[in-house]
C-alpha positions as CSV (number, residue, x, y, z in Angstrom):
1,X,-35.5,24.8,6.6
2,X,-36.3,28.2,5.3
3,X,-33.5,29.7,7.8
4,X,-30.8,27.2,6.8
5,X,-31.6,28.0,2.8
6,X,-31.4,31.6,3.8
7,X,-28.0,31.1,5.3
8,X,-26.9,29.1,2.7
9,X,-27.9,32.0,0.3
10,X,-25.5,34.2,2.2
11,X,-22.6,32.1,1.8
12,X,-23.5,31.6,-1.5
13,X,-23.5,35.5,-2.5
14,X,-19.9,35.8,-0.7
15,X,-18.3,33.1,-2.5
16,X,-19.9,34.5,-6.0
17,X,-18.2,37.9,-5.3
18,X,-14.9,36.8,-5.1
19,X,-15.3,34.7,-8.2
20,X,-16.9,38.1,-10.0
21,X,-20.1,36.2,-10.8
22,X,-23.4,38.0,-10.6
23,X,-25.7,37.2,-7.7
24,X,-28.1,35.7,-10.3
25,X,-25.7,32.6,-10.3
26,X,-27.3,31.2,-6.8
27,X,-30.2,33.1,-6.2
28,X,-31.5,33.6,-2.4
29,X,-35.2,33.5,-3.1
30,X,-37.1,30.5,-2.2
31,X,-35.2,27.5,-4.0
32,X,-36.9,25.2,-7.2
33,X,-34.9,22.2,-6.3
34,X,-36.0,19.1,-4.8
35,X,-36.3,19.1,-0.8
36,X,-33.2,17.4,0.7
37,X,-33.7,14.4,2.8
38,X,-32.4,14.2,6.1
39,X,-29.5,11.9,5.5
40,X,-27.8,12.5,2.1
41,X,-24.1,12.6,0.7
42,X,-22.5,16.0,0.2
43,X,-20.3,16.9,-2.4
44,X,-22.2,15.0,-5.5
45,X,-25.8,14.8,-6.8
46,X,-27.6,12.2,-9.1
47,X,-29.0,14.1,-12.0
48,X,-31.0,12.9,-14.9
49,X,-30.7,14.5,-18.4
50,X,-33.4,15.2,-20.9
51,X,-33.3,12.9,-23.5
52,X,-32.2,15.5,-26.4
53,X,-28.9,16.0,-24.8
54,X,-27.9,12.3,-24.9
55,X,-25.7,12.4,-27.9
56,X,-23.8,15.1,-26.6
57,X,-23.6,13.2,-23.1
58,X,-22.5,10.1,-25.2
59,X,-19.5,11.7,-27.1
60,X,-18.3,13.0,-23.5
61,X,-18.6,9.4,-22.1
62,X,-16.8,8.1,-25.3
63,X,-14.0,10.5,-24.9
64,X,-13.3,8.9,-21.4
65,X,-11.7,5.4,-21.2
66,X,-14.2,3.1,-20.5
67,X,-17.0,5.4,-19.7
68,X,-15.1,6.8,-16.7
69,X,-15.3,10.0,-15.2
70,X,-15.0,12.8,-17.4
71,X,-14.7,17.0,-16.3
72,X,-17.0,18.1,-18.5
73,X,-20.8,17.0,-19.6
74,X,-21.0,18.6,-22.9
75,X,-23.9,20.5,-22.0
76,X,-23.2,24.1,-21.9
77,X,-25.5,25.3,-19.1
78,X,-24.6,22.5,-16.8
79,X,-21.0,22.9,-17.3
80,X,-21.3,26.6,-16.5
81,X,-22.9,25.7,-13.3
82,X,-19.9,23.2,-12.5
83,X,-17.4,25.5,-13.1
84,X,-19.0,27.9,-10.6
85,X,-19.1,25.1,-7.9
86,X,-15.9,23.6,-8.7
87,X,-17.3,20.7,-10.4
88,X,-14.6,18.2,-11.2
89,X,-16.4,14.5,-12.2
90,X,-19.1,13.7,-14.1
91,X,-19.8,9.7,-14.6
92,X,-22.8,7.5,-15.9
93,X,-24.5,6.0,-12.7
94,X,-24.9,2.8,-14.7
95,X,-21.8,1.8,-16.8
96,X,-22.5,0.6,-20.4
97,X,-23.0,-3.1,-20.6
98,X,-23.7,-3.9,-24.8
99,X,-25.4,-6.4,-24.2
100,X,-28.1,-4.7,-22.3
101,X,-27.6,-1.2,-23.5
102,X,-30.8,-1.4,-25.7
103,X,-33.2,-1.7,-22.8
104,X,-31.0,0.2,-20.6
105,X,-31.4,3.3,-23.4
106,X,-35.2,2.1,-23.5
107,X,-35.9,2.7,-19.6
108,X,-33.9,6.0,-20.0
109,X,-31.5,4.7,-16.9
110,X,-28.6,5.7,-19.2
111,X,-29.6,9.7,-18.6
112,X,-28.9,9.5,-15.3
113,X,-25.1,10.6,-14.0
114,X,-23.6,11.6,-10.7
115,X,-22.0,14.9,-10.7
116,X,-19.3,15.4,-7.9
117,X,-18.4,19.0,-7.0
118,X,-16.1,20.8,-4.4
119,X,-16.8,21.6,-0.8
120,X,-17.9,25.3,-1.1
121,X,-21.7,24.7,-2.0
122,X,-23.9,22.0,-0.4
123,X,-25.7,19.6,-2.5
124,X,-29.0,21.7,-1.6
125,X,-27.7,24.6,-3.5
126,X,-26.1,23.2,-6.2
127,X,-29.6,20.8,-6.5
128,X,-31.8,24.2,-6.7
129,X,-29.4,25.9,-9.6
130,X,-29.5,22.5,-11.5
131,X,-33.0,21.9,-11.3
132,X,-33.6,25.3,-13.2
133,X,-31.5,24.1,-16.3
134,X,-33.7,23.0,-19.4
135,X,-31.3,19.8,-20.2
136,X,-32.1,18.4,-16.6
137,X,-34.8,16.5,-16.1
138,X,-34.6,15.4,-12.4
139,X,-32.1,15.7,-9.6
140,X,-31.6,13.2,-6.6
141,X,-29.6,13.7,-3.6
142,X,-27.4,10.5,-3.0
143,X,-29.8,9.5,0.1
144,X,-28.3,7.4,3.0
145,X,-30.1,4.1,3.4
146,X,-30.2,1.8,6.3
147,X,-30.3,-1.7,7.2
148,X,-33.5,-3.2,8.2
149,X,-31.6,-4.8,11.4
150,X,-30.2,-3.0,14.3
151,X,-28.2,-5.4,16.7
152,X,-25.8,-7.9,15.9
153,X,-26.0,-11.9,15.7
154,X,-25.9,-14.0,18.5
155,X,-23.4,-16.6,17.5
156,X,-23.9,-20.1,18.1
157,X,-21.0,-21.4,20.6
158,X,-19.1,-24.8,20.5
159,X,-21.0,-25.7,23.5
160,X,-24.2,-24.7,22.5
161,X,-23.8,-26.7,19.1
162,X,-22.8,-29.7,21.0
163,X,-25.9,-29.7,23.2
164,X,-27.8,-29.3,19.8
165,X,-26.4,-32.1,18.4
166,X,-27.0,-34.2,21.8
167,X,-30.7,-32.8,21.1
168,X,-30.4,-33.8,17.4
169,X,-29.4,-37.5,18.3
170,X,-32.3,-37.7,20.9
171,X,-34.8,-36.9,18.0
172,X,-32.9,-39.4,15.7
173,X,-36.5,-41.2,16.1
174,X,-38.5,-38.3,15.1
175,X,-38.5,-38.1,11.4
176,X,-36.7,-35.1,9.4
177,X,-36.2,-34.8,5.5
178,X,-32.6,-33.9,5.6
179,X,-29.7,-35.1,7.7
180,X,-28.2,-31.6,8.8
181,X,-27.6,-31.8,12.5
182,X,-29.2,-28.2,13.3
183,X,-32.7,-28.6,11.5
184,X,-34.7,-29.7,14.5
185,X,-34.0,-26.2,15.9
186,X,-35.2,-24.6,12.6
187,X,-38.7,-24.0,13.9
188,X,-39.0,-21.4,11.2
189,X,-38.7,-24.2,8.4
190,X,-40.4,-27.2,10.3
191,X,-41.9,-26.2,13.5
192,X,-42.7,-29.3,15.9
193,X,-43.9,-27.3,18.5
194,X,-40.8,-26.7,20.6
195,X,-41.9,-23.5,22.4
196,X,-45.2,-25.6,24.2
197,X,-48.0,-23.4,24.4
198,X,-45.7,-20.5,22.5
199,X,-45.7,-22.5,19.7
200,X,-48.0,-24.0,17.0
201,X,-47.0,-27.2,15.3
202,X,-46.8,-26.3,11.5
203,X,-46.4,-22.5,12.0
204,X,-43.9,-22.0,9.4
205,X,-43.1,-21.8,5.9
206,X,-44.2,-25.3,5.1
207,X,-41.0,-26.7,3.4
208,X,-41.4,-30.1,4.6
209,X,-44.1,-31.1,1.9
210,X,-42.8,-28.7,-0.6
211,X,-39.5,-30.4,-0.4
212,X,-40.9,-33.6,-1.9
213,X,-41.5,-31.9,-5.0
214,X,-38.7,-29.4,-5.3
215,X,-35.5,-29.0,-3.1
216,X,-34.2,-26.2,-5.3
217,X,-32.9,-25.7,-9.1
218,X,-29.4,-23.9,-10.0
219,X,-31.0,-21.8,-12.9
220,X,-32.8,-19.6,-10.3
221,X,-30.5,-16.8,-8.9
222,X,-31.2,-14.7,-5.8
223,X,-29.3,-11.3,-5.6
224,X,-28.6,-10.4,-2.1
225,X,-28.2,-6.7,-1.6
226,X,-26.9,-6.7,1.6
227,X,-23.6,-7.2,3.7
228,X,-21.1,-9.7,1.6
229,X,-21.9,-13.0,1.9
230,X,-19.1,-15.4,3.0
231,X,-18.6,-16.9,-0.1
232,X,-16.4,-19.8,1.5
233,X,-18.6,-20.9,4.2
234,X,-18.9,-24.9,3.8
235,X,-23.0,-24.7,3.6
236,X,-22.9,-21.8,1.1
237,X,-20.1,-22.2,-1.1
238,X,-21.5,-24.5,-3.4
239,X,-24.8,-22.6,-4.1
240,X,-22.9,-19.2,-4.8
241,X,-23.5,-18.2,-8.5
242,X,-20.6,-17.7,-10.5
243,X,-19.9,-15.7,-13.4
244,X,-17.6,-18.0,-15.1
245,X,-16.3,-14.9,-17.5
246,X,-14.3,-13.4,-14.8
247,X,-11.3,-13.8,-12.7
248,X,-11.7,-13.2,-9.0
249,X,-9.5,-10.7,-7.7
250,X,-8.9,-9.4,-11.1
251,X,-8.4,-5.7,-12.4
252,X,-9.8,-6.7,-15.8
253,X,-13.6,-6.7,-16.9
254,X,-13.1,-9.8,-18.9
255,X,-17.1,-9.8,-20.2
256,X,-17.6,-5.9,-20.8
257,X,-20.3,-5.7,-18.2
258,X,-18.5,-2.5,-16.6
259,X,-17.5,-4.3,-13.6
260,X,-13.9,-6.1,-13.2
261,X,-13.8,-9.2,-11.4
262,X,-17.6,-9.9,-10.7
263,X,-17.2,-13.5,-10.1
264,X,-19.7,-14.1,-7.2
265,X,-21.3,-10.5,-7.5
266,X,-19.9,-7.3,-6.6
267,X,-19.0,-5.1,-3.8
268,X,-20.6,-1.6,-4.7
269,X,-19.5,-0.1,-1.4
270,X,-15.8,-0.3,-2.4
271,X,-16.6,-0.4,-6.0
272,X,-14.6,-3.8,-6.4
273,X,-15.2,-7.3,-7.4
274,X,-14.0,-8.4,-4.1
275,X,-16.8,-9.6,-1.9
276,X,-15.9,-9.0,2.1
277,X,-17.4,-9.8,5.2
278,X,-14.9,-9.7,7.4
279,X,-14.9,-6.0,8.9
280,X,-14.8,-5.6,12.5
281,X,-18.3,-4.0,12.3
282,X,-19.9,-6.4,10.0
283,X,-22.3,-8.5,11.7
284,X,-22.9,-11.4,9.2
285,X,-26.1,-10.3,7.9
286,X,-25.4,-11.2,4.4
287,X,-24.4,-14.5,5.1
288,X,-27.3,-15.1,7.4
289,X,-30.1,-14.2,4.9
290,X,-28.2,-16.3,2.5
291,X,-28.3,-19.3,4.6
292,X,-32.1,-19.1,4.9
293,X,-32.4,-19.3,0.9
294,X,-30.0,-21.3,0.1
295,X,-27.7,-23.3,2.3
296,X,-27.0,-26.8,1.4
297,X,-29.5,-29.2,2.7
298,X,-28.7,-33.1,3.6
299,X,-24.9,-32.7,4.0
300,X,-25.0,-33.8,7.3
301,X,-24.0,-30.7,8.9
302,X,-25.1,-27.5,10.0
303,X,-28.2,-26.1,8.9
304,X,-31.1,-26.5,6.3
305,X,-32.2,-23.9,3.9
306,X,-35.4,-23.4,1.9
307,X,-34.1,-24.0,-1.4
308,X,-30.4,-25.2,-1.1
309,X,-31.0,-28.4,-3.0
310,X,-30.1,-31.7,-1.7
311,X,-27.0,-33.6,-1.2
312,X,-25.2,-33.8,-4.8
313,X,-28.7,-31.7,-6.2
314,X,-27.5,-28.0,-6.1
315,X,-29.8,-25.5,-4.8
316,X,-30.7,-22.3,-6.2
317,X,-27.7,-19.7,-6.6
318,X,-26.7,-16.5,-4.3
319,X,-25.3,-13.6,-5.8
320,X,-23.7,-11.4,-3.7
321,X,-24.8,-7.8,-4.2
322,X,-22.9,-6.0,-1.5
323,X,-24.1,-2.7,-0.1
324,X,-23.2,-2.6,3.1
325,X,-19.5,-3.1,4.7
326,X,-18.6,-2.2,8.5
327,X,-19.8,1.2,9.5
328,X,-19.7,2.6,5.9
329,X,-23.2,4.0,5.2
330,X,-24.8,2.9,2.0
331,X,-26.7,4.8,-0.3
332,X,-29.1,5.1,-3.4
333,X,-25.9,5.1,-5.7
334,X,-25.0,1.9,-4.5
335,X,-28.2,0.0,-4.2
336,X,-29.5,1.4,-7.7
337,X,-26.5,-0.2,-9.4
338,X,-26.9,-3.6,-7.7
339,X,-30.5,-3.4,-8.6
340,X,-29.7,-3.1,-12.4
341,X,-26.7,-5.4,-12.0
342,X,-28.5,-8.1,-10.4
343,X,-31.3,-7.8,-13.5
344,X,-28.5,-7.7,-16.1
345,X,-26.8,-10.7,-14.7
346,X,-29.4,-13.2,-14.6
347,X,-30.9,-12.9,-11.2
348,X,-34.8,-12.9,-10.8
349,X,-35.3,-12.1,-6.9
350,X,-33.9,-9.4,-5.0
351,X,-33.6,-10.0,-1.5
352,X,-33.6,-6.7,0.2
353,X,-33.6,-6.2,4.2
354,X,-33.0,-2.5,4.0
355,X,-35.0,0.6,3.6
356,X,-35.8,4.0,5.3
357,X,-38.0,4.1,8.5
358,X,-41.5,3.8,8.0
359,X,-43.4,7.3,7.6
360,X,-45.3,6.2,10.8
361,X,-42.3,5.2,13.1
362,X,-42.2,7.4,16.4
363,X,-39.7,9.9,15.6
364,X,-38.2,9.9,19.2
365,X,-37.1,6.4,18.7
366,X,-36.2,6.4,14.9
367,X,-35.3,10.2,14.2
368,X,-36.8,11.8,10.7
369,X,-39.7,9.7,9.6
370,X,-39.8,8.1,6.1
371,X,-41.7,8.4,3.0
372,X,-45.7,8.2,4.0
373,X,-46.9,7.9,0.8
374,X,-46.1,6.1,-2.7
375,X,-46.2,9.4,-4.6
376,X,-43.8,10.9,-1.8
377,X,-41.4,8.3,-2.2
378,X,-41.5,8.5,-6.2
379,X,-40.8,12.3,-5.9
380,X,-38.2,12.0,-3.4
381,X,-36.4,9.1,-4.7
382,X,-37.0,8.7,-8.4
383,X,-33.6,6.9,-9.6
384,X,-34.6,4.2,-6.7
385,X,-38.1,3.9,-8.5
386,X,-36.7,3.7,-12.1
387,X,-34.0,1.1,-10.8
388,X,-36.5,-1.2,-9.2
389,X,-38.9,-0.7,-12.3
390,X,-35.8,-1.8,-14.5
391,X,-35.5,-5.0,-12.7
392,X,-39.3,-5.9,-12.1
393,X,-39.9,-5.4,-15.9
394,X,-36.3,-6.7,-17.3
395,X,-35.5,-9.5,-15.2
396,X,-36.0,-13.0,-15.9
397,X,-36.8,-14.1,-19.8
398,X,-39.5,-14.9,-21.6
399,X,-38.0,-18.0,-22.2
400,X,-37.8,-19.0,-18.9
401,X,-39.9,-19.6,-15.7
402,X,-40.2,-16.1,-15.1
403,X,-40.6,-12.9,-17.3
404,X,-39.6,-9.9,-15.1
405,X,-38.2,-9.7,-11.3
406,X,-39.7,-10.1,-7.8
407,X,-38.3,-7.2,-5.1
408,X,-38.7,-8.6,-1.9
409,X,-38.1,-6.4,1.0
410,X,-38.1,-6.2,4.8
411,X,-41.1,-4.4,6.2
412,X,-39.4,-2.7,8.8
413,X,-39.0,-3.4,12.8
414,X,-40.0,0.0,14.1
415,X,-43.2,-1.0,15.8
416,X,-45.1,1.0,13.1
417,X,-48.4,0.8,11.6
418,X,-46.8,1.2,8.2
419,X,-44.3,-0.3,6.1
420,X,-41.1,1.1,5.0
421,X,-40.2,2.3,1.6
422,X,-39.4,1.4,-0.8
423,X,-40.7,-2.1,0.0
424,X,-44.3,-0.6,0.9
425,X,-44.3,0.5,-2.9
426,X,-46.9,-1.4,-4.9
427,X,-44.4,-3.0,-7.4
428,X,-42.7,-4.6,-4.4
429,X,-43.3,-7.1,-1.8
430,X,-43.1,-6.2,1.8
431,X,-43.0,-8.9,4.8
432,X,-43.9,-8.4,8.3
433,X,-42.5,-11.0,10.9
434,X,-44.1,-13.7,12.6
435,X,-43.0,-15.8,15.9
436,X,-43.9,-19.6,16.2
437,X,-47.8,-19.2,16.9
438,X,-48.5,-17.1,14.2
439,X,-48.6,-14.0,16.2
440,X,-47.0,-10.7,15.1
441,X,-43.3,-10.5,16.6
442,X,-43.0,-7.7,18.9
443,X,-41.0,-5.5,16.7
444,X,-42.5,-5.8,13.3
445,X,-44.3,-3.2,11.3
446,X,-47.9,-3.8,9.9
447,X,-50.4,-2.0,8.2
448,X,-50.4,-0.1,4.8
449,X,-47.5,-1.3,2.7
450,X,-46.8,-5.0,4.0
451,X,-48.4,-7.8,1.8
452,X,-47.1,-10.8,3.2
453,X,-45.9,-12.6,6.3
454,X,-43.2,-14.9,7.2
455,X,-41.5,-16.1,10.6
456,X,-39.0,-13.4,11.8
457,X,-38.0,-14.7,15.3
458,X,-39.0,-13.1,18.5
459,X,-36.6,-13.3,21.3
460,X,-38.1,-11.3,23.5
461,X,-41.7,-13.2,23.5
462,X,-39.5,-16.1,24.2
463,X,-37.3,-14.8,26.9
464,X,-38.1,-17.7,29.3
465,X,-36.8,-20.3,27.0
466,X,-33.0,-20.8,28.0
467,X,-30.5,-23.1,29.3
468,X,-26.6,-23.3,30.5
469,X,-25.6,-22.9,26.4
470,X,-28.3,-20.5,25.6
471,X,-29.1,-16.9,26.9
472,X,-32.4,-16.0,27.6
473,X,-34.7,-16.0,24.6
474,X,-32.1,-16.7,21.6
475,X,-33.4,-19.7,20.3
476,X,-36.4,-17.8,19.5
477,X,-34.3,-16.3,16.7
478,X,-33.7,-17.6,13.4
479,X,-30.9,-19.9,13.2
480,X,-28.8,-19.6,9.9
481,X,-25.0,-19.5,8.7
482,X,-22.6,-16.8,10.2
483,X,-19.0,-15.8,8.8
484,X,-16.4,-17.8,11.1
485,X,-15.3,-14.2,12.4
486,X,-18.6,-13.6,13.7
487,X,-19.4,-17.2,15.0
488,X,-16.8,-19.6,15.7
489,X,-19.4,-22.4,14.7
490,X,-20.3,-20.6,11.7
491,X,-24.0,-20.5,12.7
492,X,-26.1,-17.9,14.9
493,X,-29.3,-16.3,15.5
494,X,-30.7,-13.1,13.9
495,X,-34.5,-11.8,14.2
496,X,-36.2,-9.2,12.5
497,X,-38.3,-8.5,9.2
498,X,-34.9,-8.7,7.6
499,X,-34.9,-12.5,8.7
500,X,-38.8,-12.7,7.5
501,X,-37.6,-11.3,4.3
502,X,-35.5,-14.3,3.1
503,X,-38.3,-16.5,4.1
504,X,-40.4,-15.3,1.2
505,X,-37.5,-14.8,-0.9
506,X,-36.5,-18.8,-0.2
507,X,-39.9,-19.5,-0.7
508,X,-40.5,-17.8,-4.2
509,X,-37.0,-19.1,-5.3
510,X,-38.4,-22.7,-4.3
511,X,-41.5,-22.3,-6.4
512,X,-39.4,-20.9,-9.6
513,X,-37.3,-24.0,-9.3
514,X,-40.6,-26.1,-9.6
515,X,-41.5,-24.4,-12.3
516,X,-38.4,-24.7,-13.9
517,X,-38.5,-28.4,-13.6
518,X,-41.9,-28.3,-14.8
519,X,-41.1,-26.2,-18.0
520,X,-44.0,-23.7,-16.7
521,X,-43.7,-19.9,-17.4
522,X,-45.1,-17.2,-15.4
523,X,-45.3,-13.3,-15.6
524,X,-43.7,-11.6,-12.8
525,X,-47.3,-10.2,-12.0
526,X,-48.8,-13.6,-12.4
527,X,-46.0,-15.3,-9.9
528,X,-46.4,-12.6,-7.3
529,X,-50.3,-13.1,-7.4
530,X,-49.8,-16.7,-6.9
531,X,-47.4,-16.2,-4.4
532,X,-50.2,-14.1,-2.2
533,X,-53.1,-16.6,-3.1
534,X,-51.4,-19.6,-1.4
535,X,-50.5,-18.3,1.8
536,X,-51.9,-19.4,5.2
537,X,-54.4,-17.5,6.6
538,X,-53.4,-16.3,10.0
539,X,-55.9,-13.5,10.9
540,X,-57.8,-15.8,13.1
541,X,-54.8,-15.8,15.6
542,X,-54.8,-12.0,16.2
543,X,-57.0,-11.9,19.3
544,X,-56.4,-11.2,23.1
545,X,-53.2,-10.2,24.4
546,X,-49.5,-10.9,23.9
547,X,-46.8,-10.6,26.5
548,X,-43.1,-10.1,25.9
549,X,-40.3,-8.7,28.1
550,X,-38.9,-5.5,26.5
551,X,-35.4,-6.0,27.9
552,X,-31.9,-6.9,26.7
553,X,-32.1,-10.6,26.6
554,X,-28.4,-11.0,29.0
555,X,-30.3,-8.8,31.7
556,X,-32.7,-9.6,34.6
557,X,-36.4,-10.4,33.9
558,X,-38.0,-7.1,33.6
559,X,-41.8,-6.0,33.8
560,X,-43.8,-7.7,31.1
561,X,-45.2,-5.5,28.1
562,X,-48.4,-6.4,26.3
563,X,-49.5,-6.2,22.6
564,X,-53.4,-6.1,21.8
565,X,-53.6,-8.5,19.0
566,X,-56.7,-7.6,17.5
567,X,-54.7,-4.2,16.2
568,X,-53.0,-6.7,13.7
569,X,-55.7,-8.1,12.5
570,X,-55.9,-7.7,8.4
571,X,-52.7,-5.7,8.8
572,X,-49.9,-8.3,8.6
573,X,-50.3,-8.8,4.7
574,X,-52.7,-11.5,3.1
575,X,-51.3,-14.2,5.2
576,X,-48.0,-16.4,6.0
577,X,-46.0,-17.4,2.9
578,X,-46.5,-21.4,2.2
579,X,-44.2,-23.5,0.2
580,X,-46.2,-26.6,0.0
581,X,-49.5,-24.6,-1.4
582,X,-47.3,-22.4,-3.8
583,X,-45.7,-25.5,-5.3
584,X,-49.0,-27.2,-5.7
585,X,-50.5,-24.0,-7.3
586,X,-47.3,-23.9,-9.7
587,X,-47.7,-27.6,-11.2
588,X,-51.6,-26.1,-12.4
589,X,-50.7,-22.5,-13.5
590,X,-48.8,-20.7,-15.7
591,X,-47.9,-21.7,-19.6
592,X,-45.9,-24.3,-21.0
593,X,-42.7,-23.3,-22.1
594,X,-41.6,-24.0,-25.7
595,X,-38.4,-23.8,-27.8
596,X,-38.0,-20.4,-28.5
597,X,-37.5,-18.6,-32.2
598,X,-33.6,-17.8,-32.8
599,X,-32.2,-14.5,-34.0
600,X,-28.8,-14.9,-35.7
601,X,-26.4,-12.3,-37.3
602,X,-25.3,-13.5,-40.5
603,X,-22.4,-15.6,-40.4
604,X,-22.5,-16.1,-36.9
605,X,-23.5,-19.1,-34.3
606,X,-26.1,-19.2,-31.7
607,X,-26.3,-21.9,-29.0
608,X,-29.3,-23.4,-27.2
609,X,-30.1,-26.2,-24.9
610,X,-33.1,-28.1,-25.9
611,X,-33.4,-30.0,-22.2
612,X,-34.5,-26.2,-20.8
613,X,-37.7,-26.6,-22.7
614,X,-39.0,-30.3,-22.3
615,X,-40.0,-31.6,-19.0
616,X,-37.5,-34.2,-17.6
617,X,-35.4,-32.6,-20.3
618,X,-32.1,-33.7,-18.9
619,X,-32.4,-37.2,-19.3
620,X,-33.7,-37.0,-22.9
621,X,-31.7,-36.8,-26.2
622,X,-32.8,-34.7,-29.4
623,X,-32.7,-34.3,-33.2
624,X,-33.4,-31.0,-34.7
625,X,-34.5,-30.4,-38.2
626,X,-34.4,-27.5,-40.6
627,X,-36.6,-26.8,-43.3
628,X,-34.1,-24.6,-45.6
629,X,-30.5,-25.3,-45.0
630,X,-29.3,-22.9,-47.4
631,X,-30.5,-20.0,-44.5
632,X,-29.5,-21.7,-41.7
633,X,-27.6,-25.0,-40.4
634,X,-28.2,-26.8,-37.1
635,X,-26.4,-29.5,-34.9
636,X,-26.5,-31.3,-32.1
637,X,-23.3,-31.7,-30.1
638,X,-24.1,-33.4,-26.7
639,X,-26.6,-31.3,-24.9
640,X,-26.2,-28.0,-27.0
641,X,-27.6,-27.1,-30.1
642,X,-25.7,-25.0,-32.5
643,X,-27.2,-23.1,-35.2
644,X,-25.4,-20.8,-37.7
645,X,-26.5,-18.2,-40.0
646,X,-25.6,-18.9,-43.6
647,X,-28.1,-16.5,-45.4
648,X,-30.6,-13.7,-44.7
649,X,-33.9,-15.0,-44.3
650,X,-36.3,-17.0,-41.9
651,X,-36.8,-20.9,-42.0
652,X,-38.8,-23.1,-39.9
653,X,-37.2,-25.9,-37.8
654,X,-38.1,-28.3,-35.4
655,X,-36.4,-30.1,-32.2
656,X,-37.7,-33.5,-31.2
657,X,-37.1,-35.4,-28.0
658,X,-36.6,-39.2,-27.5
659,X,-40.0,-39.5,-26.1
660,X,-41.2,-37.8,-29.3
661,X,-42.4,-34.5,-28.2
662,X,-41.7,-31.9,-31.0
663,X,-41.0,-28.4,-30.7
664,X,-41.7,-26.2,-33.7
665,X,-39.7,-22.5,-33.9
666,X,-38.3,-20.2,-36.6
667,X,-34.5,-19.3,-37.1
668,X,-34.0,-15.7,-38.5
669,X,-30.9,-14.8,-40.1
670,X,-30.3,-11.0,-40.1
671,X,-27.4,-8.5,-40.7
672,X,-26.0,-6.7,-38.0
673,X,-24.2,-3.8,-37.4
674,X,-22.2,-2.3,-34.5
675,X,-25.6,-0.2,-33.7
676,X,-27.8,-3.0,-34.0
677,X,-29.8,-5.1,-36.2
678,X,-30.4,-3.8,-39.8
């Protein structure tokens, strides 16, 4: 590395001689900048400025249209460097959203800018120079991130689907809670022991009992950071999140959040509101994980899901935050913008089947290892950490089922004794993968950083299970939705911790749905603790040897491979996620929601829905009373309460349901300016 930097220094001196600059512009001594990662974008850096130059940067951004790129930062020392290196563009990483700008600034995310420059200097050289400038707090490389899956889906053919339908009819006497034709094959949701002595009845995520309490609630939004979700899939389209303020395929940003046409989410790869899933190199992974979480249940076709509702009852909503597309490499810039977008637009769960290789992965198989410690990750990827902190602390609502957000990551598929980052960070949830008998999937990472387990599929383990319609082992994977350009039936199999991850996301979403229905409120830390406390213990199954066939599934059988299960004891997380136990615990934990205090600008109105704060609230009617009607007035129109601010001051008010339950709250009327409240 030092020799590489030395050569960079020689190149820098040669260039500076031609531009009549002094040798001090780019010193050839040992650099002071950050250590560059193995994979990162050239020609750009992510720079965090010091707070005291914020106003200068704001003026520069204001001089461009809609916060677009500028050619100068306005900070003299930085602009001098950019002049030398051919800098041509500087822009806020996170577009200004007036609805969330205050908390963005409190989190200092407004100080992060992407700086783009010419090809004459490397990102490493420019980072070294910028790091020495007093007005710059941090410099981050736009690091490449990778999917936590490395092979394509196994599509469900028409012949296999027909065979499954015949099997389903043969199982008609065996009761299943939903009429979805493929549910009997979804062992990861309801395990009836389909793999004989290689399965355990009930070794699943315990949906069957949980569904008696809730099948999902449309108020809970899960952001899928992955390939684009097929928004028109018949099993998914009714459970897609919709931004009602936008028009799909429009170039206008109607709601002013900095993202034009973001109806179902946003494509952060192409910087477009158009979600894509039809690239020839897409594998359908975003659609697959979305199906595990929220495919529509009990609609007589396709699969079931953990929190997809039932019949005409909608389930949780899927927000497609696209950070992968075809062979285009994703990076920090795309992922952090997606993370913040999710928080600012209502998502309370991040579903993340991506990350860096485990720091303990075999470099011969996986290349340069990832971060080994949380300190290394925080130092090496500071913007990513700040974006995740923002989501975890700012998603949700103090007046909803959860205050804060849950960031859920795949633990990694490198057979490594450590989870990959960022999922291994303390504030995240990192998922290992199991088979249908609670044993570790042969590929799963385990050990430090892993916090919880879930079914992920194990096709090598179930190698001997096949028939004329199925390749060896494929039914041991996870069955879910796929785009029709990937699968002619719209369904197929995948496996990995990237499949275990949406099982945890789905169970968490189902638990929050039940909390929403009961009007129970949790902090993110409280709910995460509950998720861990209610798992199924699996360490008793970590004994003896597990035999599998490490071969391509369509080739002949190779020699068996054995794994020692005792190596995984106490290493797979606290246990396997359990929906039934979680929902039972939700009913007795948290605090009861109450109607919130309202803050209104003088002469303006706010609207609220009282039903959101009363158990079984949708079936009730409401009356409202305001103590001082000279300060504010309140009226009920259908389900909506409208309050208008008439005079500066505070007054008490009450809202009462038709069952006689009363919630007291305060109405505060304040004067506001363009910069906030006075």
